[in-house]
BANU-8445 format. One record per residue (C-alpha): x, y negated, z negated; residue in one letter. Coordinates in Angstrom, 1 decimal, always signed. Example, Ala and Ser with C-alpha at 12.3 -4.5 7.8 and 13.67 -1.06 7.14 Angstrom:
% residues 2
+--------+--------+--------+----+
:   east :  north :     up : aa :
+--------+--------+--------+----+
:  +12.3 :   +4.5 :   -7.8 :  a :
:  +13.7 :   +1.1 :   -7.1 :  s :
+--------+--------+--------+----+
***
This chain:
% residues 230
+--------+--------+--------+----+
:   east :  north :     up : aa :
+--------+--------+--------+----+
:  -52.3 :  -52.4 :  -13.9 :  x :
:  -48.6 :  -53.2 :  -14.1 :  x :
:  -46.6 :  -54.0 :  -11.0 :  x :
:  -44.3 :  -51.0 :  -11.7 :  x :
:  -47.3 :  -48.7 :  -11.8 :  x :
:  -48.3 :  -49.8 :   -8.2 :  x :
:  -44.7 :  -49.3 :   -6.9 :  x :
:  -44.3 :  -45.9 :   -8.5 :  x :
:  -47.7 :  -44.5 :   -7.3 :  x :
:  -47.0 :  -41.3 :   -5.5 :  x :
:  -48.1 :  -40.9 :   -1.9 :  x :
:  -50.0 :  -38.0 :   -0.4 :  x :
:  -47.9 :  -35.3 :   +1.3 :  x :
:  -49.6 :  -36.1 :   +4.6 :  x :
:  -48.0 :  -39.6 :   +4.5 :  x :
:  -44.4 :  -38.5 :   +4.3 :  x :
:  -44.0 :  -38.1 :   +8.1 :  x :
:  -45.8 :  -41.3 :   +8.9 :  x :
:  -43.6 :  -43.4 :   +6.5 :  x :
:  -40.5 :  -41.8 :   +7.9 :  x :
:  -41.6 :  -42.7 :  +11.5 :  x :
:  -42.6 :  -46.2 :  +10.6 :  x :
:  -39.2 :  -46.8 :   +8.9 :  x :
:  -37.2 :  -45.3 :  +11.7 :  x :
:  -39.0 :  -47.5 :  +14.2 :  x :
:  -38.4 :  -50.5 :  +12.0 :  x :
:  -34.7 :  -49.9 :  +11.9 :  x :
:  -34.6 :  -49.6 :  +15.7 :  x :
:  -36.6 :  -52.9 :  +16.1 :  x :
:  -33.9 :  -54.7 :  +14.1 :  x :
:  -31.5 :  -54.0 :  +16.9 :  x :
:  -33.9 :  -55.7 :  +19.3 :  x :
:  -35.1 :  -58.6 :  +17.2 :  x :
:  -34.9 :  -59.4 :  +13.5 :  x :
:  -38.5 :  -60.7 :  +13.3 :  x :
:  -39.7 :  -57.4 :  +14.9 :  x :
:  -37.7 :  -55.4 :  +12.4 :  x :
:  -39.2 :  -57.3 :   +9.5 :  x :
:  -42.7 :  -56.8 :  +11.0 :  x :
:  -41.9 :  -53.0 :  +11.2 :  x :
:  -40.9 :  -53.0 :   +7.5 :  x :
:  -44.2 :  -54.7 :   +6.6 :  x :
:  -46.1 :  -52.0 :   +8.5 :  x :
:  -44.0 :  -49.4 :   +6.7 :  x :
:  -45.0 :  -50.9 :   +3.4 :  x :
:  -48.7 :  -50.8 :   +4.5 :  x :
:  -48.3 :  -47.1 :   +5.5 :  x :
:  -46.9 :  -46.4 :   +2.0 :  x :
:  -49.9 :  -48.2 :   +0.5 :  x :
:  -52.4 :  -46.4 :   +2.7 :  x :
:  -51.2 :  -42.9 :   +1.7 :  x :
:  -51.0 :  -43.7 :   -2.1 :  x :
:  -52.4 :  -41.0 :   -4.3 :  x :
:  -53.0 :  -42.4 :   -7.8 :  x :
:  -54.0 :  -40.3 :  -10.8 :  x :
:  -57.5 :  -40.7 :  -12.0 :  x :
:  -59.3 :  -40.3 :  -15.3 :  x :
:  -62.2 :  -37.9 :  -14.6 :  x :
:  -65.2 :  -38.3 :  -16.9 :  x :
:  -66.1 :  -35.2 :  -19.0 :  x :
:  -69.8 :  -36.0 :  -19.4 :  x :
:  -71.9 :  -32.9 :  -18.6 :  x :
:  -74.1 :  -32.8 :  -15.6 :  x :
:  -72.8 :  -35.8 :  -13.7 :  x :
:  -71.3 :  -36.2 :  -10.2 :  x :
:  -68.4 :  -38.4 :   -9.5 :  x :
:  -67.7 :  -40.3 :   -6.3 :  x :
:  -65.8 :  -38.2 :   -3.7 :  x :
:  -63.9 :  -41.3 :   -2.5 :  x :
:  -62.8 :  -44.8 :   -3.1 :  x :
:  -64.7 :  -47.5 :   -1.2 :  x :
:  -68.0 :  -49.3 :   -1.0 :  x :
:  -71.5 :  -47.8 :   -1.1 :  x :
:  -73.0 :  -48.7 :   +2.3 :  x :
:  -76.2 :  -46.6 :   +2.2 :  x :
:  -78.5 :  -44.9 :   -0.3 :  x :
:  -81.4 :  -43.3 :   +1.4 :  x :
:  -83.4 :  -40.1 :   +2.0 :  x :
:  -81.9 :  -37.9 :   +4.7 :  x :
:  -82.0 :  -34.3 :   +5.9 :  x :
:  -78.8 :  -32.4 :   +4.9 :  x :
:  -76.6 :  -31.2 :   +7.8 :  x :
:  -78.2 :  -28.3 :   +9.6 :  x :
:  -74.8 :  -26.6 :   +9.9 :  x :
:  -74.8 :  -25.9 :   +6.1 :  x :
:  -78.2 :  -24.1 :   +6.1 :  x :
:  -79.8 :  -26.2 :   +3.3 :  x :
:  -83.2 :  -26.6 :   +4.9 :  x :
:  -84.9 :  -29.6 :   +6.4 :  x :
:  -86.3 :  -31.2 :   +3.2 :  x :
:  -84.9 :  -34.7 :   +2.8 :  x :
:  -82.5 :  -35.4 :   -0.1 :  x :
:  -81.0 :  -38.5 :   -1.5 :  x :
:  -77.8 :  -39.3 :   +0.5 :  x :
:  -75.2 :  -41.7 :   -0.8 :  x :
:  -72.7 :  -43.0 :   +1.8 :  x :
:  -69.4 :  -44.6 :   +0.9 :  x :
:  -67.4 :  -46.6 :   +3.4 :  x :
:  -63.6 :  -46.6 :   +3.2 :  x :
:  -61.7 :  -49.5 :   +4.7 :  x :
:  -58.0 :  -49.1 :   +5.7 :  x :
:  -57.1 :  -50.7 :   +2.4 :  x :
:  -58.8 :  -48.0 :   +0.2 :  x :
:  -57.3 :  -44.9 :   -1.2 :  x :
:  -58.2 :  -42.2 :   +1.3 :  x :
:  -57.6 :  -39.1 :   -0.8 :  x :
:  -60.9 :  -37.3 :   -1.3 :  x :
:  -62.0 :  -35.6 :   -4.6 :  x :
:  -64.6 :  -33.0 :   -5.5 :  x :
:  -67.7 :  -34.6 :   -7.0 :  x :
:  -68.3 :  -31.7 :   -9.4 :  x :
:  -66.9 :  -28.5 :  -10.7 :  x :
:  -68.3 :  -25.5 :   -8.9 :  x :
:  -68.0 :  -23.0 :   -6.1 :  x :
:  -67.7 :  -23.8 :   -2.4 :  x :
:  -70.4 :  -21.9 :   -0.6 :  x :
:  -70.1 :  -23.2 :   +3.0 :  x :
:  -67.8 :  -25.3 :   +5.1 :  x :
:  -68.3 :  -26.5 :   +8.7 :  x :
:  -66.4 :  -28.7 :  +11.1 :  x :
:  -68.4 :  -30.7 :  +13.6 :  x :
:  -66.7 :  -32.6 :  +16.5 :  x :
:  -68.2 :  -35.9 :  +17.5 :  x :
:  -67.8 :  -39.6 :  +18.2 :  x :
:  -65.9 :  -42.3 :  +16.4 :  x :
:  -68.6 :  -44.9 :  +15.8 :  x :
:  -68.3 :  -47.5 :  +13.1 :  x :
:  -68.4 :  -45.4 :   +9.9 :  x :
:  -70.6 :  -47.9 :   +8.1 :  x :
:  -73.4 :  -47.3 :  +10.7 :  x :
:  -76.3 :  -45.0 :   +9.6 :  x :
:  -76.0 :  -42.8 :  +12.7 :  x :
:  -72.4 :  -41.9 :  +11.9 :  x :
:  -73.6 :  -39.1 :   +9.6 :  x :
:  -75.1 :  -37.3 :  +12.6 :  x :
:  -72.9 :  -38.4 :  +15.5 :  x :
:  -69.3 :  -38.8 :  +14.3 :  x :
:  -66.7 :  -36.2 :  +13.8 :  x :
:  -67.2 :  -34.7 :  +10.4 :  x :
:  -66.2 :  -32.0 :   +7.9 :  x :
:  -69.1 :  -30.6 :   +5.9 :  x :
:  -69.0 :  -28.9 :   +2.5 :  x :
:  -71.7 :  -27.2 :   +0.5 :  x :
:  -71.2 :  -26.4 :   -3.2 :  x :
:  -73.0 :  -24.8 :   -6.1 :  x :
:  -72.1 :  -26.8 :   -9.1 :  x :
:  -71.3 :  -25.2 :  -12.5 :  x :
:  -74.7 :  -26.2 :  -13.7 :  x :
:  -76.5 :  -24.6 :  -10.8 :  x :
:  -77.2 :  -27.5 :   -8.4 :  x :
:  -76.9 :  -27.1 :   -4.7 :  x :
:  -75.2 :  -30.1 :   -3.2 :  x :
:  -73.3 :  -31.1 :   -0.1 :  x :
:  -70.7 :  -33.7 :   +0.8 :  x :
:  -69.0 :  -34.7 :   +4.0 :  x :
:  -65.9 :  -36.4 :   +5.3 :  x :
:  -66.9 :  -38.6 :   +8.3 :  x :
:  -64.4 :  -40.1 :  +10.8 :  x :
:  -64.7 :  -43.8 :  +11.7 :  x :
:  -63.6 :  -46.1 :  +14.4 :  x :
:  -59.9 :  -45.6 :  +13.8 :  x :
:  -59.9 :  -42.3 :  +12.0 :  x :
:  -58.5 :  -39.5 :  +14.1 :  x :
:  -57.9 :  -36.7 :  +11.7 :  x :
:  -59.8 :  -35.2 :   +8.8 :  x :
:  -57.9 :  -33.0 :   +6.4 :  x :
:  -59.9 :  -30.6 :   +4.2 :  x :
:  -58.3 :  -27.8 :   +2.0 :  x :
:  -61.5 :  -26.2 :   +0.9 :  x :
:  -62.6 :  -22.7 :   +1.7 :  x :
:  -65.7 :  -20.6 :   +1.1 :  x :
:  -65.7 :  -18.9 :   -2.4 :  x :
:  -63.1 :  -21.4 :   -3.7 :  x :
:  -63.7 :  -22.8 :   -7.1 :  x :
:  -62.8 :  -26.4 :   -7.8 :  x :
:  -62.8 :  -28.8 :  -10.8 :  x :
:  -64.6 :  -32.1 :  -10.9 :  x :
:  -62.3 :  -34.8 :   -9.5 :  x :
:  -59.9 :  -32.3 :   -7.9 :  x :
:  -58.2 :  -33.5 :   -4.7 :  x :
:  -59.4 :  -31.6 :   -1.7 :  x :
:  -58.5 :  -33.6 :   +1.4 :  x :
:  -57.9 :  -36.9 :   +3.2 :  x :
:  -59.1 :  -38.9 :   +6.2 :  x :
:  -56.9 :  -41.2 :   +8.1 :  x :
:  -57.4 :  -44.2 :   +8.9 :  x :
:  -60.7 :  -45.8 :   +7.8 :  x :
:  -63.7 :  -43.5 :   +7.3 :  x :
:  -66.7 :  -42.6 :   +5.3 :  x :
:  -67.9 :  -39.9 :   +2.8 :  x :
:  -71.5 :  -38.8 :   +2.3 :  x :
:  -72.9 :  -36.8 :   -0.6 :  x :
:  -76.4 :  -35.1 :   -0.6 :  x :
:  -78.0 :  -34.7 :   -4.1 :  x :
:  -80.1 :  -31.8 :   -5.2 :  x :
:  -83.5 :  -32.0 :   -6.8 :  x :
:  -83.3 :  -33.1 :  -10.3 :  x :
:  -80.3 :  -35.4 :   -9.6 :  x :
:  -80.7 :  -39.2 :   -9.5 :  x :
:  -78.3 :  -41.7 :   -7.9 :  x :
:  -76.7 :  -44.1 :  -10.3 :  x :
:  -75.2 :  -46.5 :   -7.8 :  x :
:  -76.4 :  -49.2 :   -5.4 :  x :
:  -75.5 :  -50.5 :   -2.0 :  x :
:  -72.5 :  -52.8 :   -2.3 :  x :
:  -71.1 :  -51.2 :   -5.4 :  x :
:  -67.4 :  -50.4 :   -5.4 :  x :
:  -66.4 :  -46.7 :   -6.0 :  x :
:  -63.3 :  -45.2 :   -7.6 :  x :
:  -62.9 :  -41.7 :   -6.3 :  x :
:  -62.9 :  -39.1 :   -9.1 :  x :
:  -63.9 :  -41.7 :  -11.7 :  x :
:  -67.1 :  -43.5 :  -10.9 :  x :
:  -70.2 :  -41.6 :  -11.9 :  x :
:  -72.4 :  -41.5 :   -8.7 :  x :
:  -75.4 :  -39.4 :  -10.0 :  x :
:  -76.8 :  -37.9 :  -13.1 :  x :
:  -79.6 :  -35.4 :  -14.0 :  x :
:  -82.9 :  -37.2 :  -13.5 :  x :
:  -84.9 :  -37.8 :  -16.6 :  x :
:  -87.8 :  -35.5 :  -17.2 :  x :
:  -91.2 :  -36.8 :  -16.3 :  x :
:  -93.4 :  -37.6 :  -19.2 :  x :
:  -96.5 :  -35.3 :  -19.4 :  x :
:  -99.8 :  -37.1 :  -19.2 :  x :
: -101.5 :  -37.6 :  -22.5 :  x :
: -104.2 :  -35.1 :  -23.2 :  x :
: -107.8 :  -36.3 :  -22.9 :  x :
: -108.7 :  -35.7 :  -26.5 :  x :
: -105.9 :  -38.0 :  -27.8 :  x :
+--------+--------+--------+----+
***
C-alpha cells in the first residue's frame, strides 16, 4: 500500500468530533508547553488512525461468510447463541475476533441477507479476549437470514476501554455482504455464530480483514457409506 493511500484513507463520521476535540486541545497545550502540544498532535494523529474507514474488496464467491471486523481470531468454539435472539439452545460454532486499539473498528455485514432480530444487552467491560466476554460484557446482538437461507448471528462486544457501540441495523433491513453497519470504540470484539451446514475456515491467531477475509463456507457433504453389496 502506498503512503499516500494511508494518508488519504477516509475516516468514519463518528470520528470527526473526536479529531476536532483532540486537535483543539493540542492547540491549547502549545500555549502551556511545546512538548505537551506535540504530544497532543501525536494523539490527534492516532485518533485519525483509529477512525480510518478504508474501502474493502468483498469476495463474490457464493455461500461464504466474511469477517465482520478486522482483528485477530481469539476463539473458535461451540457455544449457545444469545438467548435474546431466540435461536434455541443448541450449540453452534462461534468465531470470536479481538480488535486492538490499532485495528480498523468499522464493522461489516458477514453476508447478504435480511436482519430478523436485534437486541442490545448492557453489561460489564471485561477484557474482550476473555471467553466470558460474550455473556457478560455490554453487547449488540444481530440475527440474520442470509440470501441462501442460513440463520446466523453476530455480535459487537465492548471491551476494557470500549464505551460505546454503534449499530445502524434494524429489523427487516436488507444488507449486502461487506456492507458497513456500525463501529465500536475503543478496543473490542466481534462474535459470529454459524448455522448448521457452515464450517469455519479460520483458526485461532489468524488475522482478519473485515469485509474481505472468508471466515466460513458451506460444509462439504458427508459421503454416504458404501453399500454392503459393493
